[in-house]
Backbone as numpy.savetxt, mean C-alpha at the origin, in Angstrom:
# Nx Ny Nz CAx CAy CAz Cx Cy Cz
4.17 21.74 -40.07 4.03 20.67 -39.10 2.72 19.92 -39.37
2.75 18.61 -39.27 1.58 17.78 -39.52 0.90 17.42 -38.20
-0.38 17.66 -38.11 -1.17 17.29 -36.95 -2.16 16.21 -37.36
-2.65 15.49 -36.37 -3.72 14.54 -36.65 -4.96 15.34 -37.05
-5.87 14.72 -37.80 -7.08 15.47 -38.21 -7.88 15.99 -37.01
-7.96 15.22 -35.93 -8.70 15.66 -34.75 -8.04 16.87 -34.11
-6.71 16.84 -34.00 -6.00 17.96 -33.40 -6.09 19.19 -34.29
-5.97 19.00 -35.60 -6.07 20.13 -36.53 -7.43 20.81 -36.41
-8.49 20.00 -36.32 -9.84 20.57 -36.18 -9.97 21.30 -34.84
-9.39 20.75 -33.78 -9.46 21.40 -32.46 -8.71 22.73 -32.47
-7.58 22.77 -33.16 -6.80 24.02 -33.23 -7.59 25.08 -33.99
-8.27 24.67 -35.04 -9.07 25.64 -35.81 -10.24 26.16 -34.98
-10.89 25.27 -34.23 -11.99 25.71 -33.36 -11.46 26.67 -32.32
-10.32 26.36 -31.75 -9.72 27.21 -30.72 -9.30 28.56 -31.29
-8.72 28.53 -32.49 -8.25 29.78 -33.11 -9.43 30.70 -33.45
-10.57 30.11 -33.76 -11.74 30.92 -34.11 -12.63 31.24 -32.91
-12.21 30.82 -31.72 -13.00 31.05 -30.51 -12.91 32.52 -30.12
-14.05 33.21 -30.02 -14.01 34.64 -29.66 -13.55 34.86 -28.22
-13.77 33.87 -27.35 -13.34 34.02 -25.96 -11.84 33.83 -25.81
-11.21 33.14 -26.78 -9.76 32.97 -26.77 -9.25 32.22 -25.56
-9.65 30.96 -25.44 -9.16 30.13 -24.34 -7.64 29.99 -24.40
-7.05 29.51 -23.34 -5.59 29.40 -23.28 -5.04 28.44 -24.34
-5.58 27.25 -24.39 -5.14 26.24 -25.35 -6.34 25.40 -25.74
-6.23 24.57 -26.79 -7.34 23.68 -27.12 -7.51 22.55 -26.11
-6.59 22.44 -25.17 -6.62 21.37 -24.17 -7.23 21.82 -22.84
-7.40 23.11 -22.66 -7.81 23.63 -21.35 -9.29 23.95 -21.31
-9.74 24.27 -20.12 -11.12 24.65 -19.91 -11.99 23.48 -19.50
-13.26 23.79 -19.22 -14.20 22.75 -18.80 -14.58 21.84 -19.96
-14.60 22.38 -21.16 -14.96 21.61 -22.35 -13.86 21.81 -23.39
-12.74 21.10 -23.26 -11.64 21.34 -24.19 -12.01 20.95 -25.62
-11.43 21.66 -26.58 -11.70 21.37 -27.98 -11.03 20.07 -28.40
-9.98 19.69 -27.72 -9.27 18.45 -28.08 -9.09 17.61 -26.83
-9.62 16.41 -26.88 -9.49 15.48 -25.76 -9.18 14.10 -26.34
-7.89 13.72 -26.35 -7.52 12.43 -26.94 -8.18 11.27 -26.20
-8.53 10.23 -26.92 -9.16 9.06 -26.29 -8.19 8.38 -25.34
-6.91 8.53 -25.57 -5.92 7.90 -24.69 -5.99 8.48 -23.28
-6.45 9.73 -23.14 -6.58 10.31 -21.81 -7.64 9.59 -21.00
-8.73 9.23 -21.64 -9.77 8.45 -20.95 -9.25 7.09 -20.53
-8.47 6.46 -21.42 -7.87 5.17 -21.07 -6.89 5.33 -19.91
-6.17 6.45 -19.93 -5.22 6.70 -18.85 -5.90 6.89 -17.51
-7.05 7.56 -17.51 -7.80 7.74 -16.27 -8.29 6.40 -15.72
-8.76 5.53 -16.62 -9.21 4.21 -16.18 -8.05 3.41 -15.60
-6.90 3.50 -16.25 -5.72 2.79 -15.74 -5.24 3.39 -14.42
-5.38 4.69 -14.26 -4.98 5.33 -13.01 -5.85 4.84 -11.85
-7.16 4.71 -12.10 -8.06 4.19 -11.06 -7.73 2.74 -10.72
-7.41 1.95 -11.74 -7.04 0.55 -11.50 -5.74 0.48 -10.70
-4.78 1.33 -11.05 -3.51 1.35 -10.33 -3.71 1.75 -8.87
-4.58 2.73 -8.63 -4.85 3.16 -7.25 -5.47 2.02 -6.45
-6.39 1.29 -7.07 -7.02 0.16 -6.39 -6.00 -0.93 -6.08
-5.15 -1.24 -7.04 -4.13 -2.27 -6.81 -3.09 -1.81 -5.80
-2.77 -0.51 -5.78 -1.84 0.01 -4.79 -2.42 -0.13 -3.39
-3.70 0.18 -3.24 -4.35 0.03 -1.92 -4.32 -1.42 -1.45
-4.56 -2.35 -2.37 -4.51 -3.77 -2.01 -3.08 -4.16 -1.62
-2.10 -3.69 -2.38 -0.71 -3.98 -2.05 -0.30 -3.39 -0.71
-0.79 -2.18 -0.42 -0.49 -1.54 0.86 -1.08 -2.34 2.01
-2.29 -2.88 1.82 -2.92 -3.73 2.84 -2.04 -4.94 3.13
-1.58 -5.62 2.10 -0.77 -6.82 2.30 0.63 -6.48 2.83
1.13 -5.29 2.50 2.42 -4.87 3.05 2.31 -4.67 4.56
1.24 -4.01 5.00 1.04 -3.81 6.43 0.80 -5.14 7.14
0.09 -6.03 6.49 -0.15 -7.35 7.07 1.17 -8.11 7.22
2.03 -8.02 6.23 3.33 -8.66 6.31 4.17 -8.09 7.44
4.10 -6.77 7.64 4.84 -6.16 8.75 4.37 -6.71 10.09
3.07 -6.95 10.21 2.54 -7.50 11.46 3.03 -8.94 11.67
3.13 -9.70 10.60 3.64 -11.06 10.74 5.12 -11.07 11.10
5.87 -10.10 10.62 7.28 -9.98 11.02 7.36 -9.67 12.50
6.50 -8.78 13.00 6.47 -8.48 14.43 6.12 -9.72 15.24
5.18 -10.52 14.74 4.82 -11.76 15.44 6.00 -12.73 15.46
6.74 -12.79 14.36 7.92 -13.66 14.30 8.96 -13.24 15.33
9.16 -11.94 15.46 10.12 -11.43 16.45 9.65 -11.79 17.86
8.37 -11.60 18.14 7.86 -11.94 19.47 8.03 -13.43 19.77
7.71 -14.27 18.82 7.84 -15.72 19.04 9.30 -16.13 19.20
10.19 -15.47 18.49 11.61 -15.76 18.62 12.13 -15.37 20.01
11.71 -14.22 20.49 12.12 -13.78 21.83 11.58 -14.76 22.88
10.35 -15.21 22.70 9.76 -16.16 23.65 10.58 -17.46 23.66
10.93 -17.95 22.49 11.73 -19.18 22.43 13.11 -18.99 23.05
13.69 -17.81 22.87 14.99 -17.54 23.49 14.87 -17.55 25.01
13.82 -16.95 25.54 13.62 -16.96 26.99 13.39 -18.38 27.51
12.64 -19.20 26.76 12.45 -20.60 27.16 13.77 -21.36 27.14
14.60 -21.05 26.16 15.90 -21.72 26.08 16.79 -21.37 27.25
16.83 -20.10 27.62 17.63 -19.68 28.77 17.05 -20.28 30.04
15.73 -20.31 30.17 15.09 -20.86 31.36 15.40 -22.35 31.51
15.62 -23.04 30.42 15.86 -24.49 30.51 17.26 -24.84 31.02
18.18 -23.90 30.98 19.55 -24.20 31.43 19.95 -23.46 32.69
19.10 -22.60 33.19 19.45 -21.83 34.39 19.12 -22.64 35.64
19.94 -22.48 36.67 19.78 -23.29 37.88 18.90 -22.64 38.93
18.85 -21.34 38.96 18.06 -20.67 39.98 16.57 -20.77 39.65
15.84 -21.36 40.60 14.44 -21.64 40.36 13.63 -20.37 40.12
13.89 -19.31 40.87 13.16 -18.06 40.74 13.37 -17.47 39.33
14.60 -17.49 38.85 14.90 -16.98 37.50 14.25 -17.85 36.42
14.34 -19.15 36.64 13.74 -20.07 35.67 12.23 -19.83 35.58
11.57 -19.67 36.72 10.14 -19.41 36.73 9.81 -18.06 36.07
10.60 -17.05 36.39 10.38 -15.72 35.80 10.56 -15.73 34.29
11.62 -16.38 33.80 11.84 -16.46 32.36 10.76 -17.27 31.66
10.28 -18.32 32.32 9.22 -19.14 31.74 7.91 -18.36 31.66
7.57 -17.64 32.72 6.35 -16.84 32.72 6.45 -15.71 31.69
7.60 -15.03 31.64 7.80 -13.96 30.66 7.74 -14.49 29.24
8.40 -15.62 29.00 8.36 -16.23 27.67 6.95 -16.64 27.28
6.19 -17.15 28.26 4.81 -17.55 27.98 3.95 -16.34 27.60
4.13 -15.25 28.32 3.36 -14.04 28.02 3.70 -13.51 26.63
4.98 -13.51 26.30 5.39 -13.02 24.98 4.90 -13.97 23.88
4.90 -15.28 24.17 4.41 -16.23 23.17 2.92 -16.05 22.93
2.16 -15.79 23.98 0.73 -15.54 23.81 0.52 -14.28 22.98
1.32 -13.24 23.23 1.19 -12.00 22.46 1.51 -12.26 20.99
2.57 -13.00 20.72 2.93 -13.31 19.32 1.87 -14.14 18.64
1.35 -15.13 19.35 0.30 -15.97 18.77 -0.97 -15.17 18.51
-1.29 -14.24 19.41 -2.49 -13.42 19.20 -2.33 -12.51 17.99
-1.13 -11.98 17.75 -0.89 -11.16 16.56 -1.12 -12.00 15.29
-0.66 -13.23 15.30 -0.86 -14.13 14.15 -2.34 -14.40 13.94
-3.04 -14.76 15.01 -4.47 -15.10 14.89 -5.29 -13.91 14.43
-5.04 -12.75 15.00 -5.81 -11.55 14.64 -5.60 -11.20 13.17
-4.40 -11.37 12.65 -4.12 -10.99 11.28 -4.51 -12.04 10.26
-4.86 -13.22 10.69 -5.35 -14.24 9.76 -6.82 -14.07 9.46
-7.51 -13.32 10.29 -8.95 -13.13 10.10 -9.22 -12.16 8.99
């Protein structure tokens, strides 16, 4: 079997090790440490950072969907209030729709900051 020169040297160091470590890859100071592993660690840190940023924007998007639902419910209540004849119901639906609209607008404003 053909090994790279670095791996072949690491295997020889490991084979001649009196302590007899498990493999040339193990331990606190492994005999063989490919440079690609260091690149992989750097990419893993970059991926974690980008994942955190994506998670932030995903949660922000969820809040905007909630605001959209609140504003839609408020508009529906205003629509029903505009065609109902009973003054007490019309006033109640208008007040309820106004409260829900303020809540939806506040969710939008808070998440834009």
